[in-house]
SETORTI-556900 format. One record per residue: residue number from 1; z, y, x of N, C-alpha, C, O in turn. Coordinates in Angstrom, 3 decimals, always signed. Atoms other than C-alpha are relative to their C-alpha. Example, Ala and Ser with C-alpha at 12.3 -4.5 7.8 and 13.67 -1.06 7.14 Angstrom:
<sites>
- 1  +0.000  -1.190  +0.890  +7.800  -4.500  +12.300  +0.000  +1.200  +0.900  +0.665  +1.181  +1.936
- 2  -0.060  -1.190  -0.820  +7.140  -1.060  +13.670  +0.730  +1.090  -0.770  +0.899  +2.198  -0.261
</sites>
This chain:
<sites>
- 1  -0.482  -0.252  +1.371  +9.052  -75.016  +39.607  -0.201  -1.231  -0.862  -1.269  -1.844  -0.869
- 2  +0.111  +1.115  +0.936  +9.796  -77.710  +37.081  -0.600  +0.473  -1.303  -0.451  +1.634  -1.683
- 3  +0.555  -0.386  +1.300  +7.969  -77.745  +33.801  +1.045  -0.219  -1.076  +1.823  -1.172  -1.039
- 4  -0.945  +0.113  +1.113  +9.952  -77.187  +30.676  -0.501  -1.045  -0.981  -1.703  -1.169  -1.213
- 5  +0.444  +0.957  +1.020  +9.949  -79.948  +28.093  -0.526  +0.765  -1.207  -0.114  +1.900  -1.449
- 6  +0.524  -0.702  +1.183  +7.998  -79.088  +24.947  +1.118  +0.316  -0.982  +2.083  -0.436  -1.123
- 7  -0.992  -0.402  +0.994  +9.949  -77.237  +22.298  +0.016  -1.032  -1.124  -1.026  -1.394  -1.669
- 8  -0.130  +1.063  +1.009  +11.293  -79.795  +19.830  -0.084  +0.600  -1.403  +0.583  +1.587  -1.714
- 9  +0.081  -0.396  +1.407  +10.318  -79.399  +16.202  +0.308  -1.227  -0.843  +0.383  -2.343  -0.328
- 10  -0.328  +1.132  +0.864  +11.129  -81.548  +13.210  -1.181  -0.953  -0.141  -1.007  -2.065  -0.639
- 11  +1.179  +0.836  +0.164  +7.593  -82.938  +13.322  -0.234  -0.963  +1.166  -1.238  -1.674  +1.168
- 12  +0.235  +0.843  -1.162  +8.013  -84.787  +16.634  +0.292  -1.470  -0.262  -0.311  -2.335  +0.373
- 13  -0.345  +1.388  +0.280  +9.542  -87.941  +15.190  -0.762  -0.454  -1.240  -0.700  +0.188  -2.288
- 14  +0.787  +0.477  +1.142  +7.284  -89.968  +12.938  +0.007  -1.522  -0.033  -0.717  -2.167  +0.725
- 15  +0.081  +1.440  +0.179  +8.001  -93.482  +11.879  -0.634  -0.216  -1.363  -0.457  +0.591  -2.275
- 16  +0.742  +0.214  +1.243  +5.899  -94.985  +9.143  +0.886  -0.489  -1.132  +1.697  -1.400  -0.965
- 17  -0.663  +0.442  +1.222  +7.276  -95.302  +5.658  -1.027  -0.750  -0.831  -2.230  -0.515  -0.724
- 18  +0.909  +0.689  +0.917  +5.833  -97.637  +3.091  -0.409  +0.991  -1.095  +0.242  +2.016  -1.296
- 19  +0.439  -0.857  +1.109  +3.916  -96.109  +0.199  +1.102  +0.088  -1.058  +1.296  +1.134  -1.677
- 20  -1.091  +0.031  +0.976  +6.822  -97.152  -2.034  +1.115  +0.979  +0.402  +1.652  +1.695  -0.444
- 21  -1.032  -0.923  -0.477  +9.309  -95.226  +0.137  -0.458  +1.452  -0.157  +0.322  +2.311  -0.568
- 22  +0.540  -1.361  +0.150  +7.046  -92.142  +0.158  +0.047  +0.436  -1.463  +0.373  +1.582  -1.773
- 23  -0.024  -0.297  +1.428  +6.786  -92.347  -3.630  +1.426  +0.292  -0.467  +1.649  +1.193  -1.275
- 24  -1.410  -0.203  +0.344  +10.578  -92.619  -3.929  +0.466  +1.389  +0.459  +1.195  +2.072  -0.260
- 25  -0.353  -1.327  -0.526  +10.980  -89.501  -1.766  -0.642  +1.084  -0.861  +0.004  +2.080  -1.189
- 26  +0.717  -0.979  +0.830  +8.355  -87.626  -3.825  +0.676  +0.133  -1.371  +0.833  +1.240  -1.887
- 27  -0.658  -0.031  +1.308  +10.085  -88.596  -7.086  +1.346  +0.716  +0.069  +1.696  +1.479  -0.832
- 28  -1.290  -0.687  -0.155  +13.469  -87.440  -5.796  -0.218  +1.505  +0.134  +0.514  +2.296  -0.460
- 29  +0.307  -1.423  -0.182  +11.945  -84.120  -4.706  -0.408  +0.629  -1.336  +0.123  +1.665  -1.735
- 30  +0.514  -0.544  +1.260  +10.077  -83.587  -7.982  +1.086  +0.113  -1.068  +1.082  +1.047  -1.870
- 31  -1.088  +0.003  +0.972  +13.163  -84.419  -10.026  +0.850  +1.269  +0.111  +1.329  +1.799  -0.891
- 32  -0.865  -1.156  -0.211  +15.057  -81.514  -8.460  -0.766  +1.288  +0.265  -0.161  +2.343  +0.454
- 33  +0.841  -1.196  -0.086  +12.131  -79.108  -8.094  -0.163  +0.518  -1.425  -1.226  +0.396  -2.035
- 34  -0.057  -0.354  +1.422  +13.112  -77.653  -11.454  -1.040  +1.030  -0.421  -1.490  +1.023  -1.567
- 35  +1.024  -0.989  +0.360  +10.659  -74.741  -11.311  -1.415  -0.541  +0.184  -2.384  +0.092  -0.237
- 36  +1.315  +0.595  -0.214  +7.810  -77.038  -10.291  -0.854  +0.761  +0.988  -2.082  +0.698  +0.926
- 37  +0.749  -0.816  -0.951  +6.850  -74.730  -7.426  -0.094  -0.621  +1.397  -0.506  +0.042  +2.348
- 38  +0.116  +0.679  -1.282  +7.027  -77.316  -4.627  +1.087  +0.359  +0.993  +0.943  +0.130  +2.194
- 39  -1.107  -0.395  -0.870  +10.331  -75.989  -3.277  +1.326  -0.388  -0.630  +1.472  -0.394  -1.852
- 40  -1.364  +0.210  +0.481  +13.997  -76.916  -3.524  +0.940  +0.787  +0.900  +0.664  +0.986  +2.083
- 41  -0.979  -0.738  -0.790  +17.034  -74.945  -2.409  +1.050  -0.945  +0.551  +0.958  -2.158  +0.360
- 42  -1.018  +0.820  -0.666  +20.098  -76.167  -0.510  +0.746  -0.905  -0.979  +0.984  -2.077  -0.688
- 43  -0.735  +0.779  +0.993  +21.944  -77.308  -3.633  -0.849  -1.166  -0.513  -0.372  -2.295  -0.637
- 44  +0.915  +1.031  +0.482  +18.917  -79.207  -4.922  -0.293  -1.032  +1.094  -0.456  -2.218  +0.806
- 45  +0.228  +0.908  -1.127  +18.331  -80.693  -1.448  +1.124  -1.018  +0.097  +0.883  -2.208  +0.301
- 46  -1.156  +0.892  -0.090  +21.838  -82.128  -1.410  -0.067  -1.075  -1.091  +0.177  -2.251  -0.819
- 47  +0.066  +0.941  +1.122  +21.381  -83.750  -4.835  -1.171  -0.968  +0.185  -1.043  -2.158  -0.100
- 48  +1.166  +0.861  -0.230  +17.907  -85.073  -3.945  +0.315  -1.043  +1.069  -0.082  -2.202  +0.944
- 49  -0.367  +0.943  -1.063  +19.302  -86.650  -0.763  +0.970  -1.051  -0.523  +0.884  -2.223  -0.154
- 50  -0.926  +0.977  +0.598  +22.119  -88.258  -2.742  -0.755  -1.010  -0.842  -0.414  -2.193  -0.855
- 51  +0.812  +0.908  +0.819  +19.529  -89.715  -5.106  -0.700  -1.044  +0.870  -1.029  -2.132  +0.398
- 52  +0.637  +0.924  -0.932  +17.967  -91.350  -2.034  +1.025  -0.836  +0.779  +0.666  -1.610  +1.666
- 53  -1.029  +0.826  -0.619  +21.300  -92.839  -0.985  +0.685  +0.602  +1.215  +1.404  -0.098  +1.927
- 54  -0.651  -0.663  -1.125  +22.426  -90.290  +1.602  +1.193  +0.805  -0.489  +1.238  +1.207  -1.652
- 55  -1.166  -0.814  +0.315  +25.745  -88.436  +1.673  +0.058  +1.172  +0.981  +0.884  +1.176  +1.895
- 56  +0.050  -1.100  -0.973  +24.885  -85.176  +3.443  +1.195  +0.936  -0.106  +1.693  +1.200  -1.200
- 57  -1.066  -1.003  -0.055  +27.600  -82.741  +4.530  -0.651  +1.373  -0.136  -1.840  +1.537  +0.137
- 58  +0.506  -1.357  +0.201  +27.234  -79.030  +3.770  -0.663  +0.550  +1.269  -1.709  +1.196  +1.201
- 59  +0.553  -0.488  -1.266  +26.644  -78.258  +7.471  -1.354  -0.633  +0.292  -2.260  +0.025  +0.804
- 60  +1.263  +0.703  -0.226  +23.893  -80.888  +7.656  -1.105  +0.594  -0.868  -2.239  +0.757  -0.419
- 61  +0.971  -0.614  +0.915  +22.158  -79.360  +4.629  -0.456  +1.352  +0.553  -1.650  +1.649  +0.585
- 62  +0.340  -1.317  -0.560  +22.328  -75.878  +6.177  -0.928  -0.142  +1.198  -1.894  +0.608  +1.336
- 63  +0.804  +0.223  -1.202  +20.893  -77.212  +9.445  -1.413  -0.436  -0.373  -2.387  +0.019  +0.225
- 64  +1.318  +0.489  +0.420  +18.056  -79.020  +7.660  -0.841  +1.129  -0.583  -2.031  +1.242  -0.289
- 65  +0.722  -1.137  +0.592  +17.112  -75.926  +5.665  -0.430  +0.955  +1.121  -1.565  +1.430  +1.135
- 66  +0.314  -0.923  -1.099  +17.278  -73.775  +8.817  -1.170  -0.521  +0.836  -2.025  +0.259  +1.255
- 67  +1.092  +0.592  -0.783  +14.972  -76.200  +10.681  -1.336  +0.080  -0.725  -2.371  +0.340  -0.112
- 68  +1.240  +0.113  +0.764  +12.425  -76.456  +7.898  -0.467  +1.313  -0.624  -1.646  +1.460  -0.942
- 69  +0.307  -1.244  +0.721  +12.557  -72.955  +6.378  -0.478  +1.078  +0.969  +0.291  +1.949  +1.376
- 70  +0.551  -0.945  -0.974  +10.256  -71.006  +8.682  -0.046  +1.445  -0.503  -0.006  +2.384  +0.291
- 71  +0.097  -1.354  +0.565  +10.031  -68.037  +6.307  +1.364  +0.612  -0.303  +1.449  +1.790  -0.650
- 72  -1.347  -0.517  +0.243  +13.801  -67.688  +5.888  +0.310  +0.267  -1.462  +1.084  +1.171  -1.775
- 73  -0.208  -0.211  +1.437  +13.718  -67.993  +2.080  +1.114  -0.857  -0.580  +1.452  -0.723  -1.756
- 74  -1.087  +0.850  +0.488  +16.499  -70.590  +1.837  -0.475  -1.168  -0.835  +0.288  -1.724  -1.625
- 75  +0.557  +1.127  +0.746  +14.194  -73.267  +0.430  -0.730  -0.934  +0.961  -1.062  -0.567  +2.087
- 76  +0.751  +0.987  -0.781  +12.479  -76.390  +1.698  -1.147  -0.500  -0.869  -0.968  -0.749  -2.061
- 77  +1.180  +0.456  +0.739  +8.980  -77.492  +0.687  -0.179  -1.501  +0.205  +0.395  -2.084  +1.125
- 78  +0.115  +1.457  -0.030  +7.881  -81.073  +0.051  -0.421  -0.578  +1.347  +0.209  -1.538  +1.792
- 79  +0.383  +0.626  -1.280  +6.049  -81.753  +3.362  +1.168  -0.062  +1.002  +1.321  -1.042  +1.731
- 80  -1.163  -0.018  -0.891  +9.191  -80.742  +5.276  +1.074  -0.971  -0.482  +1.724  -1.639  +0.322
- 81  -0.967  +0.939  +0.572  +11.413  -82.725  +2.905  -0.404  -1.436  +0.355  +0.434  -2.246  +0.748
- 82  +0.507  +1.333  -0.329  +9.221  -85.793  +3.446  +0.263  -0.310  +1.472  +0.712  -1.406  +1.808
- 83  -0.209  +0.186  -1.436  +9.419  -85.339  +7.217  +1.481  -0.248  +0.310  +1.820  -1.160  +1.065
- 84  -1.441  +0.162  -0.236  +13.203  -84.939  +7.182  +0.516  -1.336  -0.527  +1.327  -1.991  +0.128
- 85  -0.455  +1.267  +0.574  +13.709  -87.945  +4.907  -0.566  -1.193  +0.780  +0.078  -2.238  +0.867
- 86  +0.576  +1.049  -0.853  +11.370  -90.033  +7.104  +0.913  -0.222  +1.202  +1.207  -1.361  +1.564
- 87  -0.904  +0.079  -1.153  +13.630  -89.250  +10.070  +1.321  -0.628  -0.426  +1.832  -1.528  +0.240
- 88  -1.288  +0.530  +0.477  +16.793  -89.923  +8.045  -0.096  -1.496  -0.297  +0.815  -2.254  +0.036
- 89  +0.152  +1.408  +0.343  +15.461  -93.250  +6.789  -0.151  -0.849  +1.262  +0.330  -1.981  +1.312
- 90  +0.160  +0.731  -1.258  +14.488  -94.287  +10.323  +1.338  -0.163  +0.715  +1.536  -1.118  +1.466
- 91  -1.318  +0.046  -0.644  +18.059  -93.559  +11.444  +0.952  -0.973  -0.687  +1.986  -1.331  -0.122
- 92  -0.879  +0.916  +0.736  +19.553  -95.873  +8.821  +0.152  -1.316  +0.744  -0.800  -1.837  +1.325
- 93  -0.285  +1.307  -0.581  +21.190  -99.012  +10.116  -0.124  -1.027  -1.122  +0.700  -1.039  -2.036
- 94  +0.198  +0.960  +1.102  +19.850  -101.862  +7.947  +1.229  -0.880  -0.241  +1.559  -1.185  -1.387
- 95  -1.194  +0.847  +0.144  +22.939  -103.990  +8.625  +1.094  +0.751  -0.762  +1.747  +0.191  -1.643
- 96  -1.018  -0.811  +0.664  +25.241  -101.160  +7.549  -0.357  +0.202  -1.475  +0.527  +0.186  -2.332
- 97  +0.443  -0.169  +1.385  +23.168  -100.602  +4.392  +0.293  -1.261  -0.820  +0.721  -1.177  -1.971
- 98  -0.267  +1.270  +0.686  +23.494  -104.286  +3.483  +1.499  -0.159  -0.250  +1.918  -0.558  -1.337
- 99  -1.457  +0.099  +0.153  +27.249  -104.228  +4.095  +0.511  +0.945  -1.085  +1.390  +0.588  -1.868
- 100  -0.403  -0.980  +1.013  +27.607  -101.105  +1.960  -0.298  -0.533  -1.401  +0.530  -0.427  -2.305
- 101  +0.378  +0.565  +1.300  +25.744  -102.774  -0.908  +0.896  -1.186  -0.345  +1.310  -1.336  -1.495
- 102  -0.856  +1.166  +0.226  +27.795  -105.963  -0.496  +1.392  +0.432  -0.470  +1.957  -0.151  -1.396
- 103  -1.347  -0.469  +0.353  +31.077  -104.028  -0.661  +0.076  +0.496  -1.444  +1.137  +0.433  -2.065
- 104  +0.026  -0.452  +1.387  +30.023  -102.593  -4.022  +0.321  -1.137  -0.969  +0.926  -0.921  -2.019
- 105  -0.184  +1.146  +0.880  +30.114  -106.089  -5.501  +1.205  -0.869  +0.365  +1.601  -1.748  -0.401
- 106  -1.153  +0.787  -0.475  +33.041  -107.495  -3.501  +1.299  +0.687  -0.462  +2.060  +1.219  +0.346
- 107  -1.138  -0.719  +0.597  +35.704  -106.118  -5.875  +1.368  -0.395  +0.562  +2.238  +0.454  +0.759
- 108  -1.317  +0.458  -0.455  +38.566  -108.264  -4.605  +0.095  -0.120  +1.534  +1.052  -0.690  +2.058
- 109  +0.032  -0.006  -1.463  +37.632  -107.839  -0.904  +0.206  -1.377  +0.632  +0.925  -1.515  +1.621
- 110  -0.138  +1.349  -0.551  +37.343  -111.573  -0.299  -1.159  -0.377  +0.917  -1.131  -1.421  +1.569
- 111  +1.137  +0.277  -0.871  +34.010  -111.355  +1.535  -0.885  -1.035  -0.594  -1.899  -1.396  +0.004
</sites>
């Protein structure tokens, strides 16, 4: 009998963020945690992610909430938000981010 791989959870991937990045994530979360209860819903999650420079699709938001919302309340708490954003930031392509920023200023597309 082969052994089954361990069940994957959102906590398996952990790359280190700088304190500045963690603070930026915390500020984005707090900004949209309008009730101040340490939770944000799907709509607030989407806006918080946009504030961090991501463009999440509705399906991605639903999947993230489903992964992190163990109680089935339709909300995500800060520790889970931090974990998800850590993963998302690790997936970013630095070259693509630089090109995206460059294109913002290259109005006449001359490079």
